[in-house]
C-alpha positions as CSV (number, residue, x, y, z in Angstrom):
1,M,-33.1,-1.0,1.3
2,N,-36.7,-1.4,0.5
3,T,-37.0,-4.1,-2.2
4,N,-41.2,-3.1,-2.1
5,A,-40.5,0.6,-3.4
6,F,-42.4,2.4,-5.5
7,P,-39.8,2.6,-8.9
8,T,-39.4,6.8,-9.4
9,K,-36.6,9.2,-9.9
10,G,-36.0,9.7,-5.3
11,N,-36.3,5.7,-4.9
12,L,-33.6,5.5,-7.9
13,M,-31.6,8.3,-6.1
14,L,-31.6,6.6,-2.8
15,A,-30.7,3.2,-3.8
16,K,-27.7,3.8,-6.3
17,N,-26.7,6.4,-2.9
18,S,-26.5,3.3,-1.2
19,L,-25.2,1.0,-3.4
20,T,-22.4,3.8,-3.2
21,L,-21.8,3.3,-0.1
22,A,-22.2,-0.3,-0.1
23,K,-19.3,-0.3,-3.0
24,Q,-16.8,2.2,-0.3
25,G,-17.8,0.1,2.4
26,Y,-16.3,-2.8,0.4
27,E,-13.3,-1.6,-0.7
28,L,-12.2,0.5,3.4
29,M,-12.9,-3.4,4.2
30,D,-10.6,-5.1,1.6
31,K,-7.8,-2.5,2.5
32,K,-8.2,-3.7,6.0
33,R,-8.4,-6.8,5.3
34,N,-5.2,-6.7,3.5
35,I,-3.2,-4.3,6.2
36,L,-4.1,-7.8,9.0
37,I,-3.2,-10.0,6.7
38,R,0.3,-8.4,5.9
39,E,0.8,-7.7,9.3
40,L,-0.3,-11.7,10.4
41,M,2.5,-12.4,7.8
42,T,4.8,-10.3,9.8
43,M,4.4,-11.9,13.1
44,I,4.3,-15.0,11.8
45,D,8.0,-14.5,10.9
46,S,8.7,-13.3,13.7
47,A,6.9,-16.1,15.9
48,K,9.4,-18.6,13.6
49,K,12.4,-16.7,14.2
50,L,11.9,-17.4,17.9
51,R,11.2,-20.7,17.8
52,N,14.8,-21.4,15.6
53,Q,16.9,-18.7,18.5
54,I,14.3,-21.2,21.3
55,S,15.3,-24.6,19.3
56,S,18.8,-23.4,19.2
57,T,19.0,-22.5,22.8
58,Y,17.8,-25.4,23.8
59,A,19.9,-27.7,21.7
60,K,22.9,-26.1,22.8
61,A,21.8,-26.8,26.9
62,Y,21.3,-30.0,26.1
63,I,24.3,-31.1,24.3
64,A,26.3,-29.4,27.5
65,L,24.2,-30.4,30.0
66,R,24.9,-33.8,28.0
67,L,29.0,-32.8,28.3
68,R,29.0,-32.1,31.6
69,R,27.5,-35.7,33.0
70,H,29.8,-37.2,31.1
71,T,32.7,-35.2,32.3
72,R,31.4,-36.0,35.9
73,R,31.5,-39.7,35.1
74,F,34.9,-39.3,33.4
75,S,36.1,-37.7,36.6
76,R,34.5,-39.5,39.6
77,Q,36.3,-42.9,37.8
78,I,39.7,-41.3,38.2
């Protein structure tokens, strides 16, 4: 919008329309931002669950490996 526009009724109407459009655009972008934040939080929760599953699986595998090594040492001593 031109700030040096003459103060006419037509320019006032254009400025009001421009302001209305800007407010609608702002509201739309705010709604989109909120939706994206919700989706991101859902993805973060899913990633945390997967990380916990991976950690659990890794811990179980490590325990199984240690038991296997321990039983191999014990069987060799017999």
